N, C-alpha and C positions, 0 to 999 in steps of 0.2 A: 530552556530554548532561548536562543538569541534571536534578535532581530536580523542579523546578517548571517549568511552561510546557506548554502544550497540544502534543500530537503530531498530525501530519497525515501520513497515508499516501496518497500519489497513485500510482495505478496505470494502466497503458495496455497495450493489446494490439494486435498487428497480425496479418496472416496468417502470420507466420514467427516471431514472438517475443513475450515478455511482459517488462514492466519495472515497477519501483516506485521511489520516492523517499520516504525517510522523513525528515520535517522536524520541527523544534521551535520553537515561539515563544519567543524569548529576548530580553527588553528590547525588546518590541514589534516584533521583527523575525523573520521566519522564516528559520531556518538549517538547512541540510541536514546530516543526521546519517549517512545511509548511502544508497547507490545499489544497485540490484539489477537484473539483466537475465538472460535465457536464452533459447535457441531453443526452439521448440515441437517436440515429437515429431510423427511422421507422423500419429499418431492425433489429438493435440491440435489439430492444424491444421484438423481437420474440426468442431471445436466452434463453436457460435454465438459472436458477439461477447460476449455477457453472460457465458457460461461462461468464455471467455478472460480476461475482466477479473476474475472471481471466482477463477480459477486463479491469477492474478498476486497477488491479495490473499491467499489462503490459503497460497500458496508463501513469500511473504515473511513473513507472520506466523509461520509454522512455523520460519523461520530466525532470528527475533528471540529474544533472551534473554526470559525471563518478566518483563514490566513491568506494573505497574498504571497505566494511562494513560487519559486522556480524549482521544479522538481523533475527528477528523472524517475518515471514509474517502472519498476522492474518486477518481473515474475520469473519463475523457473523456466518459462518458455520464450519470452518476449520482453523486450525493452521498449516502452512507449516513449518516444522522444526523439533524440537523446534530452532535449530540454523542452519541457512543457511548462508554459506559464500560464497559470489560471488560478481562479479563486476556488479553494477546496472548501 
């Protein structure tokens, strides 16, 4: 992970699990920094698709070290942004 370069957090959710990929643009190429996935609890399986996607986003952001980033947050259904500047 470099200090310069946009970060992209792609999330996805299914009926049984959530996942995310943190990438960074380096030298004009997107490089994977970290992968994340986990199974959903019985209660989480009842969430709507949007809530599952947001769960993947929040869970992954909580696991990241504090970074000042400019990121486009993407999911299979929606892109939040196009540029979101925030501390994750």
